[in-house]
VEXPA-743914 format. One record per residue: residue number from 1; residue in three letters; z negated, y negated, x of N, C-alpha, C in turn. Coordinates in Angstrom, 3 decimals, padded with zeros to 6 digits. Layout:
<recs>
REC    i   aa       nc3       nc2       nc1      cac3      cac2      cac1       cc3       cc2       cc1
REC  NUM  ALA         Z         Y         X         Z         Y         X         Z         Y         X
...
</recs>
This chain:
<recs>
REC    i   aa       nc3       nc2       nc1      cac3      cac2      cac1       cc3       cc2       cc1
REC    1  MET  -102.457  -068.484   095.394  -101.954  -069.374   094.765  -102.244  -070.612   094.533
REC    2  LEU  -103.518  -070.517   094.172  -103.784  -072.182   093.482  -104.071  -073.265   094.521
REC    3  GLU  -104.083  -072.797   095.910  -103.868  -073.796   097.096  -102.451  -074.155   097.226
REC    4  GLY  -101.651  -073.504   097.051  -100.274  -073.706   096.863  -100.001  -074.659   096.005
REC    5  ILE  -100.438  -074.447   094.543  -100.240  -075.514   093.687  -100.431  -076.706   093.739
REC    6  ALA  -101.827  -076.971   094.491  -102.513  -078.144   095.022  -101.795  -078.906   095.859
REC    7  ALA  -101.301  -077.807   096.693  -100.417  -078.400   097.971  -099.097  -079.064   097.510
REC    8  VAL  -098.348  -078.524   096.202  -097.582  -079.104   095.710  -097.905  -080.428   095.224
REC    9  GLU  -098.704  -080.469   094.305  -099.361  -081.698   093.848  -099.272  -082.591   094.590
REC   10  ALA  -100.044  -082.421   095.551  -100.243  -083.570   096.811  -099.077  -083.861   097.493
REC   11  ARG  -097.854  -083.004   097.528  -096.729  -083.428   097.886  -095.923  -084.134   097.095
REC   12  CYS  -096.034  -084.017   095.687  -095.371  -084.684   094.670  -096.056  -086.301   094.700
REC   13  TYR  -097.462  -086.450   094.968  -097.838  -087.835   095.128  -097.522  -088.650   096.479
REC   14  ARG  -097.333  -087.854   097.402  -097.121  -088.367   098.579  -095.315  -088.811   098.309
REC   15  SER  -094.449  -088.084   097.946  -093.267  -088.421   097.399  -093.107  -089.748   096.727
REC   16  ILE  -094.121  -089.743   095.542  -094.041  -091.120   094.623  -094.103  -092.249   095.806
REC   17  LYS  -095.362  -091.834   096.344  -095.634  -092.929   097.242  -094.554  -093.728   098.151
REC   18  ALA  -094.098  -092.505   099.032  -092.974  -092.658   100.032  -091.734  -093.467   099.140
REC   19  ARG  -091.412  -093.320   097.957  -090.137  -094.106   097.201  -091.009  -095.425   096.501
REC   20  GLY  -091.946  -095.935   097.113  -092.427  -097.251   096.385  -093.268  -096.993   095.244
REC   21  GLY  -093.680  -095.967   094.778  -094.630  -095.963   093.551  -096.145  -096.215   094.433
REC   22  GLY  -097.255  -096.114   093.510  -098.488  -096.392   094.015  -099.176  -095.214   094.159
REC   23  THR  -100.291  -095.169   094.474  -101.330  -094.091   094.523  -102.179  -094.429   093.170
REC   24  PRO  -102.304  -093.152   092.922  -103.120  -093.130   091.494  -104.580  -094.064   091.737
REC   25  SER  -105.041  -094.727   090.806  -106.764  -095.145   091.320  -107.505  -094.432   090.928
REC   26  GLN  -106.953  -093.364   089.712  -107.980  -092.573   089.206  -107.138  -091.532   088.444
REC   27  LEU  -107.662  -089.931   089.033  -106.957  -088.599   088.738  -107.679  -088.133   087.579
REC   28  LEU  -107.047  -087.853   086.544  -107.784  -087.063   085.235  -107.081  -085.917   085.051
REC   29  THR  -107.887  -085.024   084.667  -107.317  -083.690   084.539  -107.666  -083.114   083.016
REC   30  ALA  -106.710  -082.306   082.545  -107.099  -081.797   081.295  -106.451  -080.332   081.245
REC   31  GLY  -106.679  -079.490   080.168  -106.352  -078.196   080.032  -107.272  -077.217   080.285
REC   32  GLY  -106.849  -075.960   080.727  -107.731  -074.915   080.555  -107.696  -074.980   082.202
REC   33  GLY  -107.127  -075.197   083.254  -107.871  -075.590   084.223  -108.604  -076.489   084.829
REC   34  ALA  -108.812  -077.324   084.072  -109.678  -078.379   084.040  -111.219  -077.877   083.913
REC   35  LYS  -111.412  -076.708   083.323  -112.735  -076.562   082.919  -113.145  -075.536   084.064
REC   36  ASN  -112.415  -074.831   085.046  -112.686  -074.640   086.381  -113.030  -075.274   087.572
REC   37  PRO  -114.192  -075.315   087.910  -114.726  -076.177   088.650  -114.043  -075.974   090.349
REC   38  ASN  -113.770  -074.301   090.618  -113.350  -074.349   091.849  -112.054  -074.799   091.905
REC   39  TRP  -111.121  -074.579   090.849  -109.933  -075.153   090.944  -109.570  -076.456   090.828
REC   40  THR  -110.899  -077.103   090.441  -111.035  -078.525   090.580  -111.343  -079.255   091.925
REC   41  ALA  -112.007  -078.504   092.534  -112.626  -078.890   093.954  -111.386  -078.398   094.835
REC   42  LEU  -110.529  -077.487   094.710  -109.515  -077.250   095.595  -108.537  -078.448   095.344
REC   43  ARG  -108.150  -079.225   094.331  -107.067  -080.088   094.080  -108.079  -081.214   094.586
REC   44  GLU  -109.231  -081.554   094.741  -109.445  -082.692   095.051  -109.532  -082.904   096.463
REC   45  VAL  -109.721  -081.651   097.475  -109.399  -081.575   098.793  -107.996  -081.674   099.031
REC   46  ALA  -107.433  -081.000   098.527  -106.101  -081.227   098.818  -105.154  -082.917   098.685
REC   47  LEU  -105.719  -083.325   097.487  -105.350  -084.740   097.106  -106.022  -085.692   097.621
REC   48  GLY  -107.148  -085.490   098.223  -107.984  -086.395   099.114  -108.446  -087.273   098.150
REC   49  GLN  -108.840  -086.872   096.741  -109.503  -087.907   095.839  -110.262  -087.319   094.935
REC   50  LYS  -111.381  -087.863   094.386  -112.073  -087.221   093.064  -111.253  -086.850   091.847
REC   51  ILE  -111.428  -086.255   091.255  -110.646  -085.797   090.129  -111.896  -085.667   088.658
REC   52  TYR  -111.405  -086.502   087.573  -112.433  -086.429   086.329  -111.932  -085.613   085.685
REC   53  PRO  -112.728  -085.289   084.332  -112.308  -084.825   083.313  -111.838  -085.627   082.524
REC   54  ALA  -110.297  -085.640   081.962  -109.811  -086.517   080.743  -110.981  -086.479   079.398
REC   55  ARG  -111.144  -087.588   078.973  -112.056  -087.695   077.448  -111.243  -086.948   076.549
REC   56  HIS  -109.774  -086.923   076.649  -109.177  -086.588   075.559  -108.013  -085.869   076.141
REC   57  SER  -107.700  -084.348   075.645  -106.824  -083.656   076.439  -105.602  -083.517   075.534
REC   58  GLU  -105.572  -083.827   074.280  -104.200  -083.733   073.500  -103.346  -084.877   073.658
REC   59  ALA  -101.856  -084.192   074.139  -100.667  -085.173   074.446  -100.724  -086.347   073.785
REC   60  ALA  -100.771  -086.295   072.501  -101.007  -087.549   071.711  -101.614  -088.629   071.732
REC   61  ILE  -102.888  -088.281   072.352  -103.961  -089.328   072.837  -103.136  -090.264   073.996
REC   62  GLY  -102.631  -089.502   074.806  -101.954  -089.914   075.923  -100.744  -091.055   075.227
REC   63  CYS  -099.881  -090.579   075.015  -098.544  -091.130   074.596  -099.117  -092.315   073.458
REC   64  ALA  -100.177  -092.058   072.418  -100.515  -093.317   071.662  -101.174  -094.441   072.556
REC   65  THR  -101.901  -094.092   073.714  -102.745  -094.981   074.603  -101.635  -095.631   075.187
REC   66  LEU  -100.704  -095.022   075.799  -099.377  -095.835   076.668  -098.618  -096.622   075.752
REC   67  ALA  -098.642  -096.419   074.421  -097.974  -097.050   073.520  -098.587  -098.362   073.105
REC   68  ARG  -099.806  -097.950   073.056  -100.903  -099.275   072.738  -100.636  -100.230   073.854
REC   69  SER  -100.281  -099.947   074.978  -100.480  -100.818   075.954  -098.899  -101.309   076.514
</recs>
């Protein structure tokens, strides 16, 4: 199941790129799954990119950061 979810995530990033969006320069992860090194490793293989833990995992922090920029 986790490999399938990682494959869907990779497919989404490919779809974004195919529609003119860029490839993320850095991937951050948060939430319960971020604490699982095996899940993170599966995602890294599927995405072909290193994934880093987010410094802050609360949605409000992300929204505030975007608003500030």
